[in-house]
N, C-alpha and C positions, 0 to 999 in steps of 0.2 A: 579608154574609159578600161578599170580593171576588170579582166572575164570574173565575173560571178559562177560560173561551173569551175574554174581553179580553184575557189577557195571553197566551193562545197566538196568536191573533192578531198583535196585536205583536212577538211573538219568533218569529213562524213561519220565517220566513229566516235563525236563528240557529242553527248545527248545536250548539252550548251555551251556555245563560246558568244563571249561580248565583247568587242572590241571600240573603247571610248577613244578619238585621238582630236587632239583642239584645244582651246581654252578647256578649262575646268572651272568649276564651282561648286558653292556644298547644295545647290538648287538641287542638281540631278542626284545626289545620292539616293534618297528616296528611291527614285527608279529603278535604279542598279539592284538594290535592296532587294525590291520586289523581287524582280526577274530572277534574280539566283536562288531566294527565299522557297518560290514556288517551284522551281526543278529540283530542286539539294529535298523539300518536302515530299517528290513524289518520286525519289527515288531511294529507294531503301537501302543500299549500299552505303549510302550518305546521310541520312537525315538524320541522324545520333550526333552528326557533326554541325546541324544546321546554324547553333549558336555560336560555334569559333567561326566557322566561315561567314558569317554577318559580322562580326566583330573583324576580322582581318580584311575583309574587302571596306567595311568604313574608313581605318587605319591607314590601309595602304592611298584609296582615293583621296584620305584626308591629309596624307604626307604630302601629293601632289598639290593640293589646292595651299597647304598652308606655306611652304619650302620648296616649291616650284619658282622657276625664274620664266622670262619670256625673253624672247629675241629683239622684241620692241618694246624698250622700254619706256611706252607711252602705257603700255598695257599696265591694268590694273591687274589683271587676272593671270592665270599660270598656265603656259601651255604644257603637256603632255601625254600621254597613252595610259590609258588603263583597257586589262585585258583580266575577264575571267572565264575558265575553262572547268567543263566538268567531263572527266576522258577515262572509262573505264571506272576504278574504285577511289579517283582521287577527284580532288579539285583545285585547279590553280588559280594562284593568284598573282598578277605582274602589275608593275606600274613603274614607269619612265618620267621623269622630269629631269630639270637642268640646273645643276647648281653652280655656286660659283667655285671655279678652280681649286681656289686657294681652301676650299672646304672640303676637298676630294679625300687629303693625306688623314684629316681628323676622322669622317666618318668612315672610311676605312678602317682604323683603329677600332672604334666603335663598335663595329661588326665583326670583327675576329675578336672581339674580347665573347661578343655575345654567343658567338658560334663555340668559344673553347669553354663556355659555363656546362657544366652539368644541368640536367632539366628542373631537377628537383629544387636545385639552389636560385633559379632565377625569380619564383618568387620574392625569398628573402630578399635579393639584389634591388626588386621592384620596391619592396615595403622601407627598403631603407632610401631611396631616388623620394618614396613620395614623402619621407619624414622628414627628409634634409632640406627638401621644399628645392634641392638644387644637385646640379650634377657634379656629385662629388668625383674626384680626380680615380677612386676604386670602382664606383658604378662605373663612368663612363660613356653611358649613354641615356637617352631621354626614355621617358615615361613608355613614348608611344613605341619603338624599337623595341624595349624590353618587351613590352605586353604580347607584340607580336614573336618574339619570339616563345615569350610562354603558350601560346593560343596553339602554335602551329605545332609545335614539339619535334620540329624537324630544322635542321641549320637554314639560314636565310642565306638564300642564293640572292649576289649584288653582282655589280661590273661597273665601271666608269669607261666613259671615253671622250676625249677633249674635243670640243666644237671649235674653238677656237682660243684666243690666249685669255679669255673672260669668261667663257661658260665651258660645263661639262656634261655628259648625259647621264645621269645617277640610273642605274639598273637594279630594279628588286623585285625580288621572284619569292613565292614561298608555295609550297604542296600540302594540303592537308591529306590525309588518308585513314581511313581505322586499321590498315595496315600497319603495325609496328616496323615494318623494316625501314631503315634509312634511306633518304633519298639520297644520291650521289650530287656530289656537287654539280651547278649548271645545270642540272637536268630540268630544271620549270623554265631555264631562262632564253634557252635556245630558240626556244617559240616567239618568245615576246620581243625579240632582238630582231627576228627574220621578218616579223610582222611589222614593226616599229622601220624600216625598213621601206619596204614594200607598199606600206598603207601612205607613208609622206611623201613617196615619189609620185602617187598617181590621184594624192586630195582626198584620200578618202576620209571618211568624218567617222562612221560608226558600221560596222558588221555584229549581225544578230543570226547565230543559226541555231534550230533549237524548236521545239515545241510552239505552233504559232494556232493557241485557244486563246480563248478571249479571256483568261487571265495572264498570260504573258502578255499579246496585244499591247494594253492599257498603258502598262509600266512605258515599254520603247515612247509608246506617243507620249508621253508626258516626260521623257528626256529629250527625245526631238523639240519637243515644244519649247521648254525653256533653253534652249542651247538657241533657235532661233528667235524666241524671243529678244535673250540676252546681244544677240547679234543684229539685229533689224528693228530693236526698239519695240514695234510691236507684235506682239503675234500673229501670224499671218491665217486666219480662220480656215479659208480653203483649203489651202496647203495640205491641215493636217486631214480634214473632211476628205478628202483623195487619199491620203496617207492610209487611212484607217479603210478604205474602199482596196487599195494595196493591200494591206498586211491579210484582210480577210479574204483577199482572191487567194491566198495560198490557202488559206482553212479550206475552202469552198474545194477545189481542184487538188485533191492530194490523194497518195494509197499511202492510205496506211499499214506501215508494214510492223513499227518499232512501237505500236501502244500509244502514240501519240503524233500530233499534225507537224508531222518534220517540214525544214524548210529553212530560208536564208536570205537575209535583207542586208541591202548595202546602201546608204546613202553619199554620194559624191560631190562635193564641190566646184562646180563646172567653168566659174568668175560670173560677176556682173550680177550676183543676187539669181544668178540659177543655181539648179540642183538636178542632179540624175539621181533618182531612186530607181532601185533595181529588188525585184522576190523573184526567187526562184523556189521549185520544188517537185516533186518527183510523178509525172502522170501518167494514164497509158495512151492506147494508139487514141480511143473513141474520146478523149478528153482532147488529145493534140488535134485531131481533125477540129474538133466542136473550134476551140480558141483558137486556130489558125485563120480559119474560115471568119469568125466574129471582130478578130481584129481588123484583117483585111478589109474587113466591110467599112470598119469604123473609119480607117485612113483613109478609103476614098471618099467620104464624105469631109462636104464645107463646113463651116459654124452654121449655117443657115440647117442644113440638113439634120446634122448633129443635136440642135433644141429640138427640130422635128420628130425625131427617132425619139428623143428622152421622153417628150411628150406624151408619143402614140405609144412607147412600152408604160408611163406612167398609167395611163387611161385603158390601157388595153390587157397588160403583161404581158405581150408576144413573146418573150424571150425568159424561160426558165434559170433559177440561181443557179442552177448546177449547171445549163448549158453553156453559162460563162460570156454572157452580154444581157447581164440584165442592166438594173438603172445606172448601178455601179461603173461599169466599164464604159459604158455609154459617157457619163460625168468624170470618167478619168480621161477621155477625149476630150470632152469639152475645156477642160481645165487646163489640159496639155498644153507646153509652147512650142511642141515639135510633135512629129508623128510619133506614132508609138514604135517601138522597136518590140522585137523578139525572136529569140531562137530556141531550136531543140537542138539537143547533145542525145545519141543512141545510146542507151546504159543496155540494150539486148534485154531479151526475154517480155518485148513488146511496152519497155517501159521508158519512159525519156523525162532528161531533164527540160523545164519550161524555164527560160530565163525572160520577164517582160522589165524591158526599161521604159521610166517617164520621165520626161525633161518639166520642172515646174522653176516658173519664175516666183519667187517670192514676194518682191516689191515691184506693185505695178501691175 
């Protein structure tokens, strides 16, 4: 299983990182927009770009939904990867989806043409294509791509990679910033291509790094709920109740240094209807000791002991919320399909990165 701390170190300077891998559908678009809008609107350097960022995210995601292919011909949904990052004074939006190899050169030509058109002429091109209702030889690009070029105000970064004789990966990436400087070609693409390979090799379905306040947690739950319901036919209610507890655990035990509750979450497919869910955040020495004691204690209990501990805590309130072993942790231990695992990475100055891993079986 991919180490959560490795991702955190790589994304540490991001205010927001959201990476979604797998089957995509319209149902999760709303959750993605809500996550990003919350973070953008609370970040002064980018809040004036909120509408443009939302539009580009929707258009990039819809590009995967509408035009993506699957390696399994029986699947109705597209396979792809979607990523959004807030880093410094810029927002990066990227998508990866599979297309027919025969479409590559035609699409490359369209994108090259769009990148060569001056910004003030893109609107005229958009109106021309819109009025003609068809893609003209002169226009050479669909409305969606033209709008992406208009809203981004930067060249569209892209690449293609043949997977076999029928399919190729189509990489698309854009950068939005209040800075008038032009993005270097490929700047927004390198991160996405690297993560695409790492995530797919590790069966990672989602990574979220950012604020773990209430307004951020609920869209994450919504996205996972839609994905699990689609894959398992019935929404596993117990799974989501525990997922909420895991995400809130980051909120409860957190050293706030950036003005928000910073942490990271990852969900990984383990096979046979099981998933690893991992959360991580920075804690102090006292919290480290408390969490270690409580989790070790829970791991030493059998199912009957956990049930008794739950009832006792419910009745007496013997563990405080801040102490780290309230009803939430006990319920996580009861629902987990394996022992709870955790680790602490020493970050110096009395700070530790806490990783908490829980395995759940969605069906059964």
